[in-house]
C-alpha positions, 0 to 999 in steps of 0.5 A, a space after each residue: 378312683 378304684 372301681 369295686 365289684 361284688 360277686 355275690 349279693 347276700 348279707 355280707 355284700 350288702 353291708 359292705 357295699 352299702 357302707 362303702 358307698 356311703 363313704 364315697 367308694 365307687 361300687 360299679 358292679 354286682 352279680 349273683 346266682 339270682 339276677 333279682 338279688 343282684 338287681 336289688 343290691 345294685 339298685 340301692 347304690 348309685 351308678 351300680 350295674 347288675 350283671 348276670 355272671 361273675 365274669 362280667 363283674 371281674 371284667 368291669 371292676 378293679 377290685 372284686 369281692 367274692 362274697 358267696 358262701 364259703 364253699 363256693 369261693 374256690 369254684 367261682 375263682 376257678 371259673 372266672 378268667 382273671 385279668 393281670 393286675 386286677 385284685 380279687 378278695 374273699 370275705 371268708 373267716 375260715 379260708 386263707 387266700 390260697 383258695 384264690 390260687 387260680 386268680 393269682 396264677 392268672 396275674 391277679 392280686 389275691 386277698 382276704 377281707 373278713 369283718 369280725 362281726 355277726 351278720 344275722 340280717 341285712 339291717 343289723 349287718 349294716 348297723 353293726 359294721 362300723 367299728 368292727 375289726 377287719 382281718 386282712 391277708 394280702 401282699 402289697 399294694 393290695 394290703 394297703 388298699 384293704 387297710 384303707 377300706 377298713 379305715 373307710 368303714 370306721 373300723 380297725 384292722 389286723 394282718 394275718 399271716 398264712 396259717 393264722 386264719 383257722 385259729 382266728 375263726 375258731 376264736 370268733 366262734 367262741 366269742 360269738 356263736 358259743 355265746 348264743 349257745 350259752 344263752 340258750 342253755 341259760 334259758 333252758 335252766 329258767 324253764 325249770 322254774 317256769 319261765 318260757 324261753 322268750 321271757 328268759 331271753 329278754 331278762 338275760 339281755 341286760 345282763 349280757 349287755 352289762 357284761 359286754 360293757 364291762 369287758 370293753 370298759 374295764 377289760 380282762 381280767 378285772 371285768 370278771 364277777 361271780 362266785 369263781 372271782 370271789 372263790 365262793 366254793 359254797 355257792 359253786 357247790 350248790 350250783 353243781 348239786 342243783 344242776 345234777 338234779 335239774 339238768 345233769 346234761 349241763 353239769 360237765 359244761 359248767 365244770 369245764 367252763 369253771 376250770 377255764 375261769 379260775 385263771 381269770 379270777 387269779 389274774 384279777 387278784 381276788 383269789 390266791 393260789 390256795 383258793 384256786 386249787 380248792 376250786 379246781 378240786 371241786 370242779 374236777 372231783 365233784 359228782 354233783 357239788 357236795 363238799 
């Protein structure tokens, strides 16, 4: 059975190692900048040993995951003496496998295994991992091994080509990080009518969950609701006027997001080209929402 090691014992490593071990994978070695962190993860896994250096993990395991912060991946890869035939994989969403060139030059097989998931805490990361999609970059036979690991984690996988990684990661930022930003902006608007951020967030969560459910169950573009999907210029005009009055710093963002939403409404088929042009004119020309 393939013996797996982890260099780095943070949230991503803990989630991957825990789930893989639960599925029968053999996790044998962990190192971290803090031996205490390595011991914490190793002690939670059967027959896993904590090491004080990345080199010891690289010597012990067949497949080595580098799960350090992104900025440290290349440094770790350059410092380790890699053995020919070993496989070394990083979990960065933004970096391609070229940052593992030193391992490749030494005869190791480089790869990338990025879980398309949010890792806010260890507990949530472990719970969220099953069902995730994993972005893979590697050559055979490592590519097939990574596909097997994604399936073992009850996940899907996509294969990325060289040059795809940055746009892939930017898309994840739109879908995940900027959703957090949008909720923060929404809670700021709720404060204008006296509702504190914590209460506003609790009130918005069912709406967010319903939206995610609609995206998954109905799909794009039919899941779109709201005034743009209906071509409701009057409501949008009122929004623009109210934003100009209550929080003008959000006016430009509202208009830009509106312009990007019009094609989705068109795809849904609830508005026609004439109504789409009217919406575009309103968003582009309005200085506050008056028609």
